[in-house]
C-alpha positions in Angstrom: 64.0 53.2 3.9 62.7 55.3 1.4 59.0 56.6 0.4 58.5 54.0 -2.5 59.6 51.1 -0.3 57.1 52.1 2.5 54.2 52.4 0.1 54.7 48.9 -1.3 54.9 47.3 2.4 51.9 48.9 3.3 50.1 47.8 0.1 51.4 44.1 0.9 50.6 44.3 4.6 46.7 45.3 3.3 46.3 42.5 0.8 47.3 40.0 3.5 44.7 41.3 5.9 42.1 41.0 3.2 43.1 37.3 2.2 42.8 36.2 5.9 39.4 37.5 6.7 37.6 35.7 3.6 35.5 32.5 4.8 36.1 29.2 3.7 34.0 28.8 0.3 33.1 25.0 1.3 31.3 25.8 4.3 27.8 26.8 5.1 27.1 30.5 4.5 24.3 32.8 5.3 21.8 34.4 2.9 22.8 38.0 4.5 19.9 38.3 6.4 21.5 36.2 9.4 19.7 33.1 8.2 21.9 30.0 7.5 21.6 28.3 4.3 20.4 24.8 4.2 23.0 22.4 2.9 22.4 18.9 1.5 23.6 17.2 4.8 21.1 19.2 6.6 18.0 18.2 4.3 15.0 16.6 5.9 14.9 12.9 4.3 11.4 12.3 2.8 9.3 9.5 4.1 9.7 6.1 2.7 6.9 4.3 0.9 4.6 1.8 3.0 6.1 -1.4 3.1 4.2 -4.9 3.9 5.5 -5.2 7.2 4.5 -2.0 8.3 1.0 -3.3 8.7 -0.2 -5.6 11.4 -0.6 -9.6 11.3 0.4 -12.2 9.3 -1.8 -12.3 6.5 -2.3 -15.1 3.9 -0.3 -16.6 1.4 -2.1 -17.2 -1.9 -1.2 -18.8 -5.1 -3.0 -19.5 -8.4 -2.6 -21.3 -11.8 0.2 -19.6 -13.8 2.1 -18.6 -10.5 5.4 -20.0 -9.4 5.9 -18.1 -6.2 2.9 -17.3 -3.7 2.3 -13.8 -2.5 1.7 -12.6 0.9 -1.6 -10.6 1.3 -3.1 -8.8 4.1 -6.5 -6.5 4.4 -5.5 -3.3 5.3 -8.6 -1.2 5.2 -12.3 -1.6 4.3 -15.5 0.4 4.0 -19.1 0.1 2.4 -20.2 1.8 -0.7 -22.5 1.8 -3.5 -19.9 1.4 -6.5 -16.5 0.3 -6.7 -14.2 1.0 -9.7 -17.1 2.2 -11.7 -19.4 -0.7 -11.0 -22.8 0.0 -9.1 -23.8 -2.7 -6.7 -27.0 -4.3 -7.3 -30.1 -2.9 -6.1 -30.4 -3.9 -2.5 -26.7 -4.6 -2.0 -23.9 -2.7 -1.0 -20.2 -3.4 -1.7 -17.5 -4.2 0.9 -14.4 -2.5 -0.5 -11.3 -4.1 0.8 -7.8 -2.3 0.4 -5.0 -5.2 0.2 -1.2 -5.1 0.5 1.0 -7.8 -1.2 4.5 -9.3 -1.3 6.2 -11.8 -2.8 6.2 -14.9 -0.5 10.2 -15.5 -0.7 12.2 -12.7 0.4 14.9 -13.6 -2.4 12.7 -13.5 -5.3 9.7 -12.0 -7.2 6.5 -13.3 -8.2 4.8 -13.3 -11.5 1.3 -13.6 -13.2 -0.3 -12.1 -10.1 -4.1 -11.4 -10.8 -6.6 -10.7 -7.8 -9.7 -10.8 -9.7 -12.5 -13.3 -8.7 -9.6 -15.0 -6.4 -10.3 -14.0 -3.1 -13.3 -14.8 -1.1 -14.9 -12.8 2.1 -16.0 -15.0 5.1 -18.3 -13.9 7.7 -21.2 -15.4 10.0 -24.5 -14.0 9.2 -26.8 -12.8 12.7 -29.9 -14.2 10.6 -28.6 -17.6 9.7 -28.9 -17.1 6.0 -26.3 -15.0 3.4 -28.9 -13.2 1.6 -32.1 -14.1 -0.2 -32.3 -17.9 -0.4 -28.7 -18.8 -0.2 -27.8 -20.7 3.0 -24.5 -20.5 5.2 -22.4 -23.4 4.9 -22.2 -26.2 7.4 -19.9 -24.5 9.3 -22.3 -21.5 9.5 -20.3 -19.2 7.4 -21.1 -17.0 4.4 -18.7 -16.6 1.5 -18.7 -14.2 -1.3 -16.2 -13.9 -4.1 -14.3 -10.8 -5.0 -15.4 -9.0 -8.0 -14.3 -6.4 -9.6 -10.5 -7.0 -8.6 -8.0 -3.9 -9.2 -4.9 -3.8 -11.1 -1.9 -3.9 -8.4 0.2 -0.6 -8.2 2.8 0.7 -6.0 1.7 3.7 -3.8 4.5 6.4 -2.8 2.2 7.2 0.4 -1.0 5.8 2.4 -3.3 7.2 -0.1 -5.1 4.1 -1.2 -8.5 5.5 -0.4 -7.4 8.3 -2.6 -6.2 6.2 -5.6 -8.6 6.0 -8.5 -8.5 2.2 -8.7 -8.7 0.3 -12.4 -10.3 -2.9 -13.0 -7.3 -6.0 -13.3 -9.6 -8.9 -14.7 -7.0 -9.3 -18.1 -4.2 -7.7 -15.9 -1.3 -9.9 -14.6 1.5 -8.2 -12.6 5.0 -9.3 -11.9 6.4 -8.1 -8.3 9.7 -7.5 -7.9 11.9 -9.3 -4.9 10.8 -7.4 -1.5 8.2 -5.3 -3.5 5.0 -4.0 -1.9 1.9 -3.3 -4.0 -1.8 -2.5 -3.3 -5.2 -3.1 -4.5 -8.7 -3.1 -4.1 -11.4 -5.4 -4.1 -15.3 -5.5 -4.2 -17.7 -7.9 -2.4 -21.4 -7.4 -2.9 -23.5 -8.2 0.2 -27.3 -8.3 0.7 -28.6 -5.2 2.8 -30.5 -7.7 4.6 -27.9 -9.4 5.9 -26.2 -8.5 9.4 -22.7 -10.1 8.9 -20.4 -10.1 11.8 -16.4 -10.0 11.8 -15.2 -10.5 8.1 -12.2 -12.3 7.0 -10.2 -12.4 3.7 -9.7 -16.0 2.3 -7.8 -17.3 -0.6 -6.5 -20.1 -2.4 -3.1 -21.7 -1.4 -1.0 -24.7 -2.3 -2.1 -26.9 0.5 -5.9 -26.0 -0.7 -6.2 -24.7 -4.0 -10.2 -25.6 -4.7 -12.2 -25.8 -1.6 -13.3 -22.5 -0.9 -14.5 -23.7 2.7 -10.9 -24.7 3.3 -9.2 -21.6 2.3 -6.5 -20.0 4.8 -8.1 -16.7 5.9 -6.9 -13.6 7.5 -8.9 -10.6 9.6 -10.5 -7.9 7.6 -10.3 -4.6 9.4 -13.6 -3.4 10.4 -15.5 -1.3 7.7 -16.5 2.4 8.2 -19.5 3.8 6.0 -22.9 2.5 6.4 -25.2 0.7 4.5 
């Protein structure tokens, strides 16, 4: 074999060696410092927004004029405060701020015309037998306070209902999509002289749309803060 053929063979062999040593362009490589690059398949998924069923208890289903589908409601948190949505409590009173989670009553459809302002009532038994001032308890020994103000209903991407800047929803009616969870805040003014026991959140229902004392109720988480 002459020298020209030998040179050609050597060059061809070198090219084959270089091609066989290259990596698969579709596989995960490295950054050059020995650290493997992160691929989409290995990405850490973000946490899902909180859903209605994530919170304990059965809640209540409320319905009001204009609503065709009821709304399941749970009281998920509460605290004592002097102001709710920019409204200060009257002298000698504090607000019990209650946060709620809501979702349409039926799993296969949404709910429309939903508003929580002046809809819910707070129920409790007072230690002293009165509900503040001259307001007596009911025949069943309970005090009832109407929720005012009530916020707009919003979707939250995390559990930050305490940090959210709530806005009053007096004239706002919301439409909830099928399976959607939204959150809201309601303020209840309570006389500082009253020593309440455990709280419950009560709301009008199909079976009892008018009589407050017959509204279905659900427990409210014990508040933190002080009066």
